[in-house]
KENUSE-701335 format. One line per 2 residues: number of its first residue (from 1); for each residue x, y, z of C-alpha. Coordinates in steps of 0.001 Angstrom, whole numbers, plus 500000, padded with zeros to 6 digits. Layout:
<rs>
NUM = X Y Z | ...;
</rs>
This chain:
<rs>
1 = 881041 391854 230870 | 881417 390604 227488;
3 = 883987 388193 226120 | 885287 389828 222501;
5 = 888053 388078 221947 | 890105 385729 223796;
7 = 892415 388641 224640 | 889907 391804 225462;
9 = 887261 391347 228023 | 884685 394236 227883;
11 = 883384 395137 231498 | 880042 397484 232127;
13 = 878880 398376 235392 | 876306 400491 236548;
15 = 873889 401463 239673 | 871004 401976 237097;
17 = 868717 399032 235878 | 868823 399945 232733;
19 = 872159 399048 230753 | 874179 402279 229330;
21 = 873338 402765 225636 | 875568 406250 225816;
23 = 877145 407014 222058 | 881083 405845 221917;
25 = 881830 406570 218260 | 885694 406195 218507;
27 = 885152 402675 219112 | 884678 400836 216131;
29 = 881282 398942 215261 | 880708 395858 217608;
31 = 881209 393308 214634 | 884978 394675 214492;
33 = 885473 396195 218168 | 884081 392927 220014;
35 = 882888 390016 217846 | 883177 387916 220586;
37 = 884633 384744 221051 | 884747 380971 222817;
39 = 884747 380916 226479 | 883775 378607 229567;
41 = 881658 379451 232355 | 881791 377903 235978;
43 = 880023 379441 239477 | 881058 377350 242655;
45 = 878850 379734 244893 | 881952 381666 246028;
47 = 883060 383027 242953 | 881916 382844 239387;
49 = 885085 382374 236164 | 885048 382924 233253;
51 = 887999 381166 231124 | 888999 381970 227021;
53 = 892213 380291 225197 | 894427 383102 226905;
55 = 892718 384477 229878 | 890448 383971 233077;
57 = 888260 386178 235131 | 886949 385379 238695;
59 = 884153 387156 240042 | 884135 387369 243476;
61 = 880238 386768 244540 | 881213 388375 247893;
63 = 882894 391412 247277 | 882000 392087 243901;
65 = 885390 392608 242718 | 887051 391095 239522;
67 = 890525 389244 239316 | 892482 388850 236066;
69 = 895143 386086 235456 | 896795 383948 232594;
71 = 895199 381115 232408 | 897582 379150 234379;
73 = 896412 381249 237357 | 899377 383680 237680;
75 = 897289 387171 238203 | 897663 390176 235705;
77 = 895331 392598 237421 | 892391 392740 240014;
79 = 890010 395037 241057 | 890035 396440 245319;
81 = 888516 394022 247477 | 887274 396265 249419;
83 = 885272 398577 247948 | 886500 397840 244201;
85 = 883863 400590 242580 | 881389 403680 243662;
87 = 878932 406046 241512 | 878089 409276 243238;
89 = 874998 410779 241442 | 875100 414366 240741;
91 = 872946 416606 238053 | 874737 418017 235279;
93 = 873057 420099 232893 | 869627 418820 233675;
95 = 871065 415079 233519 | 871101 412651 236282;
97 = 875039 411089 235735 | 877490 409962 238118;
99 = 881180 410463 239378 | 882462 407409 238993;
101 = 885437 405247 240133 | 886973 402169 240102;
103 = 889886 400826 241786 | 892495 398233 241030;
105 = 895312 396791 242519 | 898768 396656 240926;
107 = 901878 394283 241976 | 904612 395941 243750;
109 = 906954 396038 240718 | 905214 396949 237767;
111 = 905422 399850 235385 | 903068 401646 233577;
113 = 903053 403756 230090 | 900487 405448 227871;
115 = 897697 408067 228676 | 898345 409819 225552;
117 = 901058 412776 226242 | 901973 415039 229195;
119 = 904366 417377 230074 | 905520 415800 233481;
121 = 908690 414479 232215 | 907437 411148 233666;
123 = 908487 408185 231357 | 906685 404910 234011;
125 = 903827 406578 235467 | 904299 404642 238604;
127 = 903430 406314 241950 | 901713 409889 239695;
129 = 898862 410967 239222 | 897597 412278 235400;
131 = 894904 414543 234660 | 893047 413571 231043;
133 = 891655 416395 230105 | 892649 418023 226815;
135 = 894893 421556 226845 | 897939 423075 224798;
137 = 900368 420538 225323 | 898452 417680 226902;
139 = 896606 415208 224927 | 894196 412600 226982;
141 = 894057 409218 225847 | 892511 407016 228196;
143 = 894835 403655 227414 | 896950 402765 230116;
145 = 899364 399432 229413 | 901605 397759 232205;
147 = 904764 395656 231977 | 903088 392274 233563;
149 = 901417 392264 229479 | 898021 393968 230229;
151 = 896141 397503 229034 | 893134 398665 230069;
153 = 891166 401269 227859 | 889165 403082 229574;
155 = 886130 403691 227677 | 885044 407701 228329;
157 = 885274 410759 227173 | 884900 412233 230247;
159 = 887828 414545 232446 | 889322 411680 234579;
161 = 892211 411337 236657 | 894465 408207 236903;
163 = 895834 407987 240030 | 898780 406091 241343;
165 = 899860 408230 244149 | 899898 404780 246775;
167 = 901927 402695 244746 | 899155 399957 245385;
169 = 896107 401672 244596 | 894998 402120 241035;
171 = 892353 404566 240497 | 889860 405659 237163;
173 = 888060 408703 238242 | 885741 410088 236101;
175 = 883972 413472 236147 | 880549 411927 234636;
177 = 879455 408820 233292 | 876409 406582 233420;
179 = 878471 403813 234318 | 882224 402138 234866;
181 = 883109 400846 231192 | 886590 399183 230628;
183 = 888144 397337 228338 | 890581 394515 229526;
185 = 893631 393900 226887 | 896079 391150 227527;
187 = 899182 390840 224710 | 901160 390049 226980;
189 = 903701 392407 224149 | 903063 395651 223715;
191 = 902545 395467 219651 | 900315 392476 220161;
193 = 898008 395201 222536 | 898250 397995 220426;
195 = 897188 395676 217835 | 894051 394760 219665;
197 = 893618 398279 220389 | 893255 399371 216842;
199 = 891699 396522 215934 | 888903 398080 218062;
201 = 889095 401778 217590 | 890372 401817 213934;
203 = 893770 400989 211724 | 896158 403981 210634;
205 = 896412 404537 207051 | 899136 405505 204691;
207 = 900235 409600 204865 | 901720 410743 201358;
209 = 905332 409911 200937 | 906231 413433 200802;
211 = 904563 413723 204527 | 907451 411700 205953;
213 = 910077 414462 204682 | 910885 417912 205697;
215 = 908236 420697 207321 | 909723 424007 207206;
217 = 907450 426190 209536 | 907392 428994 211633;
219 = 905338 431642 213745 | 904698 433157 210806;
221 = 905068 433339 207221 | 903101 436545 206280;
223 = 902881 436071 202338 | 903315 433253 199990;
225 = 905817 435339 197981 | 907793 434569 201203;
227 = 906829 431025 201271 | 908017 431119 197776;
229 = 911760 432674 198583 | 912147 430528 201082;
231 = 911353 427104 199174 | 913299 428349 195852;
233 = 916424 429143 198347 | 915950 425400 199776;
235 = 915973 424319 196023 | 918739 426334 194967;
237 = 921292 425480 197776 | 920003 421793 197327;
239 = 918949 421139 201052 | 916303 418687 201104;
241 = 912646 419921 201857 | 909014 418820 201348;
243 = 906334 421243 203058 | 906102 424727 203608;
245 = 903715 425708 206361 | 901313 428836 206643;
247 = 900675 429502 210166 | 897957 431712 211178;
249 = 896532 435113 210654 | 896795 434534 206693;
251 = 892781 435362 207017 | 891039 438563 206704;
253 = 888438 437202 209874 | 889541 433769 211044;
255 = 886782 431634 210511 | 886192 433069 206568;
257 = 888368 431156 203778 | 888959 435141 202408;
259 = 892763 435608 202623 | 894007 438734 203623;
261 = 895945 441437 201411 | 899199 440173 201473;
263 = 898068 436887 198919 | 897216 437957 195900;
265 = 896815 434894 193824 | 896635 431527 195858;
267 = 896344 428889 193523 | 898454 430483 190890;
269 = 901909 430583 194239 | 900505 426938 195240;
271 = 901140 425713 191497 | 904431 427474 191311;
273 = 905251 425606 194707 | 904230 422327 193335;
275 = 905871 422831 190106 | 909257 423113 192406;
277 = 908173 419634 194204 | 907461 421473 197410;
279 = 903811 420373 199355 | 901836 423139 200925;
281 = 899812 423230 204482 | 897734 426073 206195;
283 = 896530 426408 209498 | 892649 426571 209842;
285 = 890970 426638 213187 | 887954 425192 215035;
287 = 886649 428568 216636 | 886036 431681 215101;
289 = 886097 435531 215249 | 882628 437049 215751;
291 = 882941 439197 212910 | 883981 436546 210712;
293 = 880869 435400 208138 | 880707 431935 208730;
295 = 881035 432867 212616 | 877394 434745 212121;
297 = 876379 431710 209962 | 876915 429230 212685;
299 = 875464 430573 215575 | 872030 431536 213471;
301 = 871959 427595 212654 | 872652 426591 215922;
303 = 875949 424754 214764 | 878410 426136 217661;
305 = 879041 424916 221188 | 876707 427728 223359;
307 = 879064 429587 225094 | 881842 429389 223084;
309 = 883175 430743 219750 | 883698 427066 218503;
311 = 881824 424796 215829 | 880332 421308 217570;
313 = 881979 418845 215669 | 879391 416220 217043;
315 = 877001 417746 215239 | 876624 415795 211443;
317 = 874909 419305 210283 | 878265 421348 212056;
319 = 880954 418845 210211 | 879637 419602 206808;
321 = 879203 423269 207242 | 883039 423706 208497;
323 = 883923 421596 205757 | 881999 423477 202700;
325 = 882266 426812 204411 | 886260 426866 204895;
327 = 887929 423806 204580 | 886775 422867 201036;
329 = 887571 426234 199549 | 891164 426322 200620;
331 = 891217 422611 199553 | 890261 423616 195852;
333 = 892974 425899 196027 | 895257 423264 195977;
335 = 896613 423380 199665 | 898009 419886 200158;
337 = 896941 419690 203996 | 895204 421293 206761;
339 = 896929 422111 210001 | 894144 421762 212481;
341 = 895368 423896 215704 | 893489 424577 218642;
343 = 891621 421420 218656 | 891529 421087 222308;
345 = 889148 423005 221621 | 890688 426902 222886;
347 = 888619 429319 223239 | 888449 432774 220967;
349 = 889822 434871 223687 | 891365 434864 226085;
351 = 892754 431613 224800 | 892168 429143 226623;
353 = 891839 425127 226371 | 891844 423477 229858;
355 = 889081 420844 229149 | 886661 424055 228648;
357 = 884004 421276 227448 | 883179 419798 230788;
359 = 880122 422509 231737 | 878967 422818 228490;
361 = 876577 421072 226067 | 877375 419076 222616;
363 = 874841 417689 220286 | 876446 414411 221540;
365 = 875848 414876 224881 | 876778 416884 228041;
367 = 880134 417700 228110 | 881103 416606 231383;
369 = 880311 413390 229814 | 882175 414152 226000;
371 = 884743 416327 227853 | 887840 415168 225460;
373 = 885683 413757 222197 | 886370 417038 220038;
375 = 889918 416121 218454 | 888483 412798 217482;
377 = 885206 414280 216202 | 887016 417391 214515;
379 = 889801 415420 212319 | 887139 412329 211740;
381 = 884813 415296 210123 | 887862 416845 207717;
383 = 889023 413480 207370 | 885731 412032 205920;
385 = 884476 415372 203657 | 888076 414852 201969;
387 = 887883 411256 200797 | 884587 411811 200030;
389 = 886118 414718 197904 | 889088 412267 196049;
391 = 891102 409360 196568 | 894118 410673 194510;
393 = 895216 412833 197420 | 896106 411028 201090;
395 = 895210 412399 204115 | 897176 414927 205996;
397 = 896478 416479 208872 | 898323 418234 212042;
399 = 896503 418734 215272 | 897563 419781 218600;
401 = 895264 417188 220659 | 893776 413434 220369;
403 = 891658 411223 221699 | 890759 407316 221524;
405 = 890806 406089 217696 | 891871 409303 216334;
407 = 894729 407273 214876 | 892295 406061 211984;
409 = 892078 409746 210885 | 895492 410025 209049;
411 = 896006 413034 211505 | 899650 413486 213160;
413 = 899783 415210 216461 | 902515 417552 217377;
415 = 903181 418456 221420 | 901958 421578 221513;
417 = 903403 424930 222062 | 906684 424207 224301;
419 = 909170 426533 225897 | 912192 426439 223468;
421 = 915147 425450 226481 | 916792 422417 227614;
423 = 913720 421193 230122 | 911453 421565 226633;
425 = 913712 419125 225142 | 913896 416609 227639;
427 = 910014 416624 228363 | 909131 415965 225291;
429 = 911204 412798 224832 | 909351 410637 227374;
431 = 905740 412502 225991 | 906404 411192 222959;
433 = 907169 407567 223774 | 904180 407622 225772;
435 = 902222 409091 222979 | 903187 406289 220856;
437 = 902491 403732 223859 | 898657 405185 223708;
439 = 898143 403527 220175 | 899029 406558 218113;
441 = 901473 405861 215440 | 902220 410165 213840;
443 = 903760 412476 216395 | 905950 415234 216278;
445 = 907002 418384 218042 | 908593 422432 217114;
447 = 911474 421693 217033 | 913763 424448 218732;
449 = 910243 424980 220748 | 907748 427187 220032;
451 = 908406 429612 222952 | 911484 431514 223173;
453 = 913164 431904 226699 | 913898 435454 225869;
455 = 913571 437809 223209 | 916231 437762 220061;
457 = 917502 434581 221743 | 918224 432715 218587;
459 = 921506 433554 217907 | 923062 432382 221324;
461 = 925358 430132 221480 | 923713 427826 223544;
463 = 920343 428275 221538 | 921583 427159 218201;
465 = 923416 424054 220490 | 919715 423428 221946;
467 = 918242 423625 218160 | 921134 421307 216624;
469 = 920405 418932 219510 | 916498 419286 219245;
471 = 917172 419088 215154 | 918822 415831 215627;
473 = 916034 414176 217406 | 913431 415602 215348;
475 = 915224 413819 212539 | 914391 410881 214376;
477 = 910671 411375 215224 | 907771 409940 212766;
479 = 906962 413331 211280 | 910216 415731 210957;
481 = 909215 419188 211690 | 910478 422607 213024;
483 = 908164 425360 214110 | 908843 428115 216236;
485 = 907486 431633 217513 | 910923 433544 215900;
487 = 911274 436082 213347 | 913442 433321 211570;
489 = 913971 429735 211564 | 915021 428368 208461;
491 = 918730 426208 208321 | 920482 429592 207362;
493 = 919437 431327 210542 | 921431 429383 212938;
495 = 925272 429521 211482 | 927037 427988 213925;
497 = 925077 424416 213651 | 923945 424759 209871;
499 = 926140 422200 208386 | 924787 419583 211023;
501 = 921074 420556 210082 | 921797 419732 206621;
503 = 923583 416013 207407 | 920817 415165 209609;
505 = 918494 416249 206990 | 920365 414168 204112;
507 = 920406 411624 206532 | 916276 411510 207138;
509 = 915763 411372 203186 | 918929 408505 203017;
511 = 916549 406290 205029 | 913371 406988 203134;
513 = 913003 403242 202228 | 913186 402360 205585;
515 = 910751 404753 206852 | 908322 404229 204396;
517 = 908563 400431 204641 | 908001 401068 208467;
519 = 904728 403615 207502 | 903264 400603 205316;
521 = 903992 398117 208692 | 901861 400389 210454;
523 = 899094 400219 208504 | 899196 396672 207537;
525 = 900768 395214 210792 | 899617 398177 213527;
527 = 903539 398595 213794 | 904705 401513 215982;
529 = 907387 403532 214619 | 909112 405619 217508;
531 = 909262 402620 220248 | 909777 402401 223474;
533 = 912743 400310 224713 | 910364 398475 226787;
535 = 908489 398063 223886 | 910901 395320 222325;
537 = 912388 394505 225389 | 909682 394223 227911;
539 = 911254 391322 230036 | 914015 393663 230992;
541 = 913404 395672 233535 | 916106 398218 232996;
543 = 914065 399079 230232 | 911094 400328 232176;
545 = 912302 403575 233462 | 914279 404689 230328;
547 = 912169 407660 228804 | 915691 409124 226623;
549 = 916095 406505 224427 | 913995 404660 221832;
551 = 914098 401979 218526 | 913371 403669 215349;
553 = 911612 400671 213928 | 913524 397522 214275;
555 = 916901 398841 213478 | 918144 401583 214835;
557 = 918542 402732 218567 | 918464 406491 219148;
559 = 919556 407956 222325 | 919117 412242 222318;
561 = 921589 414327 223612 | 919279 416413 225809;
563 = 922252 418562 228160 | 923965 422001 227223;
565 = 927440 421262 226721 | 927214 417287 226602;
567 = 929871 415583 224733 | 929138 412496 225756;
569 = 925925 410326 227348 | 925473 407129 228568;
571 = 923636 404354 226554 | 921694 401246 227636;
573 = 922248 398928 224960 | 919768 396392 225450;
575 = 919325 392224 224667 | 921743 389389 224491;
577 = 922739 390895 221016 | 925334 392835 219026;
579 = 925163 397082 218533 | 927207 398946 215594;
581 = 927842 401958 215962 | 926144 403765 213232;
583 = 928844 406071 212623 | 931892 404360 213092;
585 = 930765 400528 212410 | 932727 399537 215800;
587 = 930387 396704 217521 | 929516 396393 221576;
589 = 927771 393517 223132 | 924480 394505 224150;
591 = 922844 394024 228104 | 925303 396577 229114;
593 = 925425 400729 229875 | 928204 402148 227988;
595 = 929740 405959 227498 | 929504 406996 224504;
597 = 930864 410288 222658 | 928332 412632 221539;
599 = 930225 415862 220201 | 927839 418449 219235;
601 = 927577 417140 215541 | 926485 413503 216625;
603 = 923297 411817 217830 | 924764 408359 219408;
605 = 922625 405978 216941 | 923655 401935 217138;
607 = 921998 399338 214723 | 920491 396134 216149;
609 = 922943 392895 214628 | 920802 390825 212076;
611 = 919485 394144 210960 | 918810 395096 206926;
613 = 918845 398969 206259 | 917838 400335 203230;
615 = 919081 403798 202284 | 918459 405612 199263;
617 = 920935 407673 197207 | 920582 411423 198111;
619 = 917663 412977 197271 | 916142 416610 198277;
621 = 911919 415551 198074 | 911097 412483 199286;
623 = 909104 411463 195515 | 912293 412265 193847;
625 = 913101 409750 190949 | 916478 408590 192573;
627 = 919388 408268 190176 | 921716 406164 192253;
629 = 920936 401985 193727 | 919704 401724 196935;
631 = 922355 401144 199303 | 921484 397815 201733;
633 = 923289 398211 204916 | 923353 394981 206338;
635 = 924651 394176 210119 | 926302 390949 210732;
637 = 925569 388912 214093 | 922435 387353 213541;
639 = 919702 386475 210815 | 917428 389291 209715;
641 = 913983 390005 207567 | 912911 393087 206346;
643 = 910439 394157 203883 | 910823 396865 201579;
645 = 907439 398506 200526 | 906599 400599 197431;
647 = 903827 402599 195802 | 903247 405196 194145;
649 = 903682 407799 196855 | 899980 409504 196837;
651 = 896393 408532 196326 | 894273 405314 198017;
653 = 895264 402902 195000 | 897856 401082 197572;
655 = 894150 400104 199448 | 893110 398183 196522;
657 = 896520 396592 196253 | 898507 398390 194230;
659 = 901276 398049 195639 | 905169 395909 195825;
661 = 906740 394076 198880 | 909773 392443 198513;
663 = 911121 390196 201392 | 914725 390622 202190;
665 = 916456 387953 204611 | 919952 387390 205292;
667 = 921232 384039 206822 | 924170 385258 208975;
669 = 925799 381902 208928 | 925920 381267 205480;
671 = 926234 384819 204943 | 923545 384716 202064;
673 = 920987 387430 201784 | 917889 386450 199812;
675 = 915529 388658 198116 | 912187 386794 197796;
677 = 909688 387297 194523 | 908223 390830 194382;
679 = 904200 390963 195546 | 902001 392895 193851;
681 = 902571 395725 191681 | 901581 399414 191238;
683 = 901591 401414 188096 | 904562 403077 187402;
685 = 907081 400873 189340 | 910879 400464 189080;
687 = 910797 396799 187142 | 914150 396450 188201;
689 = 916121 397864 191234 | 919926 397811 191610;
691 = 920833 397710 195207 | 924356 398023 196331;
693 = 925280 395394 198933 | 927227 396403 201935;
695 = 928638 394339 205053 | 929182 397153 208162;
697 = 932193 397121 209793 | 934479 399566 211245;
699 = 934914 401807 209213 | 933037 400638 206249;
701 = 929270 401626 205456 | 928813 404152 207902;
703 = 927352 407494 208975 | 925112 409599 206194;
705 = 927217 409422 203032 | 927137 407209 200477;
707 = 929246 404299 200655 | 931675 404186 197588;
709 = 933064 400572 198358 | 930524 397894 198314;
711 = 930561 394158 198760 | 928302 393451 195893;
713 = 926178 395110 193007 | 923248 393809 192443;
715 = 920283 394039 189896 | 916864 392846 191273;
717 = 914135 392283 188271 | 911334 390860 190869;
719 = 912001 387067 191034 | 913659 385288 193826;
721 = 917325 385072 194242 | 920149 384824 196595;
723 = 923778 386927 197050 | 926664 384901 198343;
725 = 928629 387791 200033 | 931682 387281 201955;
</rs>
């Protein structure tokens, strides 16, 4: 047992004489992940006790189990008294490994979250069993959080079952390992837990500013001519857009960076897109067609995972090969991002991805021991090569799977090939919230779902309603992206609801100053943008099973409409505070459930009193220089603060201090807004920023539209200033 910090304890137990030294590359170096802290040790002959400034661990010298407590002696978690740990030996791929199990005894009321992303529709995993094995739509991240204020980081990449079928027994059971290895993390708040987790496994970098705008995608565009035409129509109709996406089958043979005959001048066409302020992302897979030249090279050098058509990203030489022979030639053409599809991985044919590495051998070790590692090593290899090539373009990767530590890569995960049904939409909300509680801040879905329920369904009124509701929800996901297996998927493909899509697209872009500031908070403070209510209101049991509402940053409460034909929905307003209806400006007290109107064009949104919400002018792409002032909406009823962040929008200069932060504080009693002195600078920054300050009230400062009558027009030049408001 190792004391990593005052709140983190590392536990390793093994039946072997030697300590387990197997590689765990998802963890940072011990100097960062487990630096150590002061503790007190005592032994009374019955138990040994280790006490830090925040937690106490008691080891029974008779039963052999561990009990984790607060320093006041109140219980947090305990291993079982009878048989806390078991090791069943087995020869796996010629190695002696163990099926390992650790058993814990949770209390009768706590709720549990995290564990990656799963499609059961469950938010609170209490009473359930969760398989942690990478698969399309199912993401394995072995981090479990409890409302009691602790987390367990189960430190293995092996296929694992987290079993709480009997509510008073919580077991972690892994297919293969040399030891039982886990970290106990105490928060008690979830933000504190996730801060500790990212300190141990890696902090999340800034994405390029354009990545927070709208991604237009479908399965699939068949040429860059088609992509240019689509982007041109968005531009002509003044519909905000940042990225066009080239899905699969652009290649002549999968695995080679050679385009088929539909593509003529890829660098030239990408330049045309860039001239229109549109970025481009291309799909690149980790598996290869046996007829491709790269597949032949890969196999000849043993850079593949034997028994698959996939390269081995745990082999440094194979990672070099993958970048140099496939990704780098595309990067040089001018592609701005890579969609690393099939990152579980999935096999070539038939397409299968259900923990397929468990009986394979990787360079790092047995696939039974490293079943879930592929997406981490795959995305990390591309990121490292990208950053070694240039620091002028921030990494953006989209992928379908994730593992511990992958948040440090700059990769966004989407929820996979889900069904285009109301069931599919409902299940994404809880899946995304648990993913956020797994320490991974960037996530998205296929707006509208991927698999159509029936062919030709997109013109059906029920599907257009579903698409609108999914789009409304998608506008408040960290990454905003539409995709699906359908012949058309542009705004004008949904004429019955197109005005709704345009309104929410414009709202997303108006919120860019707010969202980009939250992105900085993710990087600087280990923040989480998409926040299940239990994150901010953990002491309120009413939030523990609410998997269909969330906070979008500190200000906005989002309640997606998830049922066909619904024109209203119940909304729980948490906390002893006032909440404002974003659309009307009317207010309601917290700590109650209300029934709110939700016609098709309205996603229920409420803003917490004390919020300062910066909204930019209407723009058509994220990096567009604003021609109007920033509208600063202030929601009275409590004091509040907000740090507005700005930088150049791309490159890694922000890591060298090239950025600014403007602290803004609202004193509710005095009705005074204070702008602190600007912190920092960057090349090309606005030296003077004009703010239109709006005190939100009934029918004033509401909805997506720019507010025409403001309460103060203030020009900020970088020095501390106060504005007295009525």
